[in-house]
C-alpha positions in Angstrom: 124.8 105.5 96.3 122.0 104.4 98.7 121.4 101.1 97.0 124.4 99.2 98.3 122.7 98.7 101.6 119.5 97.5 100.1 116.8 96.6 100.0 117.2 94.3 97.0 117.6 90.6 96.1 119.9 89.1 93.6 120.8 85.8 92.0 124.5 85.3 91.8 125.6 82.0 90.3 123.6 79.4 92.2 122.5 81.6 95.1 119.6 83.9 95.7 120.6 86.6 98.2 118.6 89.2 100.0 120.5 92.4 100.9 118.6 94.2 103.7 118.9 96.0 107.0 117.5 94.7 110.3 118.0 95.4 113.9 120.7 93.5 115.8 120.4 92.2 119.4 121.1 95.7 120.7 118.4 97.4 118.5 121.0 99.0 116.2 120.5 98.9 112.4 122.8 96.3 110.7 123.1 95.6 107.0 123.1 91.9 106.2 123.1 89.6 103.3 120.7 86.6 103.8 120.9 83.5 101.5 117.4 82.3 100.4 117.4 78.7 101.5 116.2 76.1 98.9 116.8 78.2 95.8 118.0 76.2 92.9 118.9 77.6 89.4 116.3 77.0 86.7 113.5 76.8 89.2 110.5 79.2 89.7 110.2 81.1 92.9 107.5 83.5 94.0 109.0 86.6 95.5 106.9 89.1 97.5 107.9 92.5 98.9 105.4 94.2 101.2 105.9 97.7 102.6 104.3 98.6 105.9 104.0 102.0 107.7 103.9 102.5 111.4 101.7 105.2 113.1 104.5 107.8 112.4 104.7 106.9 108.7 108.1 105.2 109.0 108.2 102.3 106.5 109.5 98.8 107.1 109.3 95.9 104.6 108.7 92.2 104.6 110.2 89.7 102.1 109.1 86.2 101.3 110.4 83.7 98.7 108.3 80.6 98.0 109.2 77.7 95.6 106.6 77.1 92.9 105.5 73.9 94.5 105.2 75.6 97.9 107.6 73.3 99.7 110.3 76.0 100.3 109.3 79.2 102.0 111.5 81.8 103.7 110.1 85.0 105.3 111.9 88.0 106.7 109.7 90.7 108.4 110.2 94.2 109.7 113.3 95.0 107.6 114.3 98.6 107.5 114.9 101.3 104.9 118.1 103.1 106.0 118.9 105.7 103.5 116.6 108.7 103.7 116.2 108.7 99.9 114.7 105.2 100.1 112.3 105.8 102.9 109.5 106.7 100.5 109.3 103.5 98.4 107.5 104.8 95.4 109.1 102.9 92.6 110.4 99.4 91.7 113.5 98.7 89.7 114.4 95.5 88.0 118.0 95.4 86.7 120.8 93.0 85.8 124.4 93.6 86.8 125.6 90.5 85.0 129.0 90.8 83.3 128.2 88.0 80.8 125.4 86.6 78.7 122.4 86.0 81.0 118.8 85.0 80.6 116.2 85.9 83.3 112.5 85.5 83.2 110.0 87.7 85.0 106.4 86.4 85.0 103.1 87.5 86.6 104.5 90.8 87.8 102.0 92.6 90.0 102.2 96.0 91.8 99.5 97.2 94.1 99.4 100.4 96.2 96.8 100.5 98.9 
């Protein structure tokens, strides 16, 4: 399906990873997995996804992750939606693909469409 190329983020073991598509040095789309620096298990992080549209209605998205104390922040801007089925971001999904017992917490969820 279209979701293997992102966009999404995941926590696997002791790593937070962002799966996204960005342009390489030649301007071609390239799928990449970016580790979120400073993430530590059992810590709170604020995660923000922002979708932007250009004058032709083509969406891109920005991602930021900030530690609860504000000391760690990582931002990625202008990421691309590749699969045509994902070019109209009109839903949000929160899933777990864990294969063992897992506990996750989601707090202060906020969705705004302007």
